[in-house]
matplotlib code that plots the C-alpha trace (Angstrom):
import matplotlib.pyplot as plt

x = [0.0, 1.3, 1.2, 0.2, 3.2, 1.5, -2.0, -3.8, -6.9, -9.2, -6.3, -7.4, -6.1, -8.0, -6.2, -7.6, -6.8, -8.2, -9.9, -10.4, -10.4, -13.1, -13.6, -12.0, -12.1, -11.3, -10.2, -10.5, -7.3, -7.6, -11.0, -10.8, -9.0, -8.1, -6.0, -3.5, -0.3, 1.4, 5.1, 6.0, 2.7, 2.3, -0.5, -1.2, -3.2, -4.7, -6.4, -6.6, -4.4, -5.3, -7.0, -4.7, -2.2, 0.9, -0.7, -1.3, 2.2, 3.6, 1.4, 2.7, 6.3, 5.7, 6.2, 2.6, 0.6, -2.7, -5.9, -7.1, -6.5, -3.9, -0.8, 0.9, 3.9, 4.4, 1.7, 3.7, 1.9, 3.6, 3.2, 3.9, 7.5, 8.9, 11.4, 14.1, 11.9, 9.8, 12.7, 14.3, 11.1, 9.3, 11.2, 9.9, 10.8, 9.7, 7.9, 10.7, 14.1, 15.6, 13.9, 14.4, 18.2, 20.5, 22.5, 25.4, 26.0, 27.8, 26.0, 28.1, 27.0, 23.3, 23.4, 25.6, 23.4, 20.6, 23.2, 25.0, 21.7, 20.1, 22.9, 26.0, 28.0, 31.6, 32.6, 34.1, 30.9, 28.8, 30.9, 30.4, 26.7, 26.5, 28.4, 26.3, 23.0, 24.2, 25.0, 21.6, 19.8, 22.0, 24.4, 28.1, 30.4, 32.1, 28.9, 29.6, 31.8, 29.1, 26.7, 23.0, 23.0, 25.7, 23.2, 20.7, 17.0, 16.8, 19.9, 18.4, 15.4, 17.7, 19.5, 16.1, 15.5, 18.9, 18.2, 15.0, 16.7, 19.9, 18.4, 16.8, 13.2, 10.2, 8.0, 8.9, 6.4, 6.8, 5.1, 5.3, 5.3, 8.8, 8.6, 12.0, 13.6, 12.1, 12.3, 15.2, 16.4, 16.8, 18.7, 21.2, 21.7, 23.0, 26.0]
y = [0.0, 3.4, 5.9, 9.5, 11.8, 15.2, 15.9, 19.2, 19.6, 22.6, 25.0, 28.5, 32.1, 35.3, 38.6, 41.6, 45.2, 48.6, 50.7, 53.7, 54.8, 52.4, 50.1, 46.8, 44.5, 40.8, 38.7, 35.0, 34.1, 30.4, 28.9, 25.8, 23.1, 19.5, 17.0, 14.2, 13.5, 10.1, 9.3, 9.7, 11.3, 14.5, 17.0, 20.0, 22.9, 24.7, 28.0, 31.5, 34.4, 35.5, 32.3, 31.6, 29.1, 31.0, 31.7, 28.0, 27.2, 29.7, 28.3, 24.8, 26.1, 28.0, 31.5, 32.6, 31.7, 30.0, 31.5, 28.1, 24.4, 21.8, 20.6, 17.3, 15.6, 11.9, 12.4, 15.1, 18.4, 21.4, 24.8, 28.2, 29.2, 25.6, 26.4, 24.0, 20.9, 22.1, 23.2, 19.8, 18.1, 20.7, 22.9, 25.5, 26.5, 30.1, 31.6, 33.9, 32.7, 36.1, 37.7, 34.8, 34.6, 37.0, 38.8, 39.4, 35.7, 33.2, 30.1, 28.1, 30.4, 30.2, 26.4, 26.1, 28.3, 25.7, 23.0, 25.0, 25.8, 22.4, 19.8, 18.8, 18.2, 19.3, 21.9, 19.3, 17.1, 20.2, 21.1, 17.5, 17.7, 21.0, 19.7, 16.5, 18.5, 20.9, 18.0, 16.4, 19.5, 20.0, 22.8, 22.5, 22.4, 25.5, 27.4, 27.5, 30.6, 32.4, 35.1, 34.7, 37.5, 35.5, 32.6, 32.3, 32.2, 28.4, 28.0, 30.3, 28.0, 25.0, 26.8, 27.3, 23.6, 22.8, 25.0, 23.1, 19.7, 20.4, 19.1, 16.0, 17.0, 14.7, 17.4, 19.9, 22.8, 24.4, 27.7, 27.6, 25.1, 23.7, 23.8, 25.4, 22.4, 19.7, 21.6, 20.0, 23.5, 24.6, 21.5, 21.9, 25.6, 24.8, 22.8]
z = [0.0, -1.0, 1.9, 1.7, 1.4, 1.5, 2.9, 2.7, 4.7, 4.1, 3.5, 2.8, 2.6, 3.0, 2.6, 4.6, 3.8, 4.5, 1.9, 4.1, 7.7, 8.8, 5.9, 5.5, 2.5, 2.2, -0.7, -0.6, -2.5, -1.8, -0.7, 1.5, -0.5, 0.4, -1.5, -1.0, -2.8, -2.8, -3.5, -7.1, -7.9, -9.8, -9.1, -11.4, -10.1, -13.1, -13.1, -14.6, -13.5, -10.1, -9.1, -6.2, -7.6, -6.5, -3.1, -2.6, -3.7, -1.2, 1.6, 0.9, 0.9, 4.2, 2.7, 3.5, 6.6, 5.8, 7.2, 8.1, 7.4, 8.0, 6.1, 6.8, 5.3, 6.2, 8.8, 10.5, 10.9, 9.3, 11.0, 9.6, 10.7, 10.9, 8.1, 9.0, 9.0, 6.0, 3.8, 3.9, 2.7, 0.5, -2.0, -4.5, -8.0, -8.4, -11.5, -12.5, -11.7, -12.5, -9.5, -7.1, -7.6, -5.7, -8.4, -6.0, -5.3, -7.5, -8.4, -5.9, -3.1, -4.1, -4.1, -1.0, 1.2, 1.8, 2.4, 5.0, 6.8, 6.6, 6.6, 8.5, 5.4, 5.2, 2.6, 0.2, 0.5, -0.2, -3.2, -4.6, -4.0, -5.8, -8.9, -8.9, -8.7, -11.5, -13.8, -13.0, -14.3, -17.3, -16.0, -16.3, -13.2, -14.6, -14.0, -10.2, -10.7, -12.7, -11.5, -12.4, -15.0, -16.9, -17.6, -20.4, -19.4, -19.7, -17.6, -14.9, -14.9, -14.5, -11.6, -9.9, -10.3, -8.9, -5.9, -5.3, -5.7, -3.7, -0.4, -2.0, -0.9, -1.0, -2.6, -5.2, -6.0, -9.4, -9.6, -13.4, -16.2, -16.7, -20.5, -20.9, -19.1, -21.4, -24.7, -26.7, -27.9, -24.3, -23.4, -26.2, -25.4, -21.9, -23.1]

ax = plt.figure().add_subplot(projection="3d")
ax.plot(x, y, z, "-o")
ax.set_aspect("equal")
plt.show()
């Protein structure tokens, strides 16, 4: 029997903001939603712009606090603010890699940061894992000395994928279709 990896129970998000001195308005960005995800299963959330897909992704990744609901991974409840536990199990690939990558850090620093925070690996072990992960996504080991602006758009997307994979998470959330990664033209341009 395959066990449930990720379980979402009635997860919702309501944003509240003021429109004047005494008026408040609410927007239900994500109405109560429940689903389960098993190991090696893919789940696609499809909707129009503004339908709450990115908000849901950010709640799952722990970036936004849900208004209500529960989130469990391997039957362990996840709470807003439990970044250490969550970041080792759930990682996110952001919509626009250009805005989610620090332009002042080299690729090696971008990929090393989650390893330093979440593992006990020695520097040489971290370096090996960085090179292995880069190769896995189609980037060259030489790219470790590059800055994000030196990469082509498809390579930036691959770097975002590498950053998500570096901790070997159980769940990866992609806030955008990964078409650039599977397009043969993008694959050949990274070599």
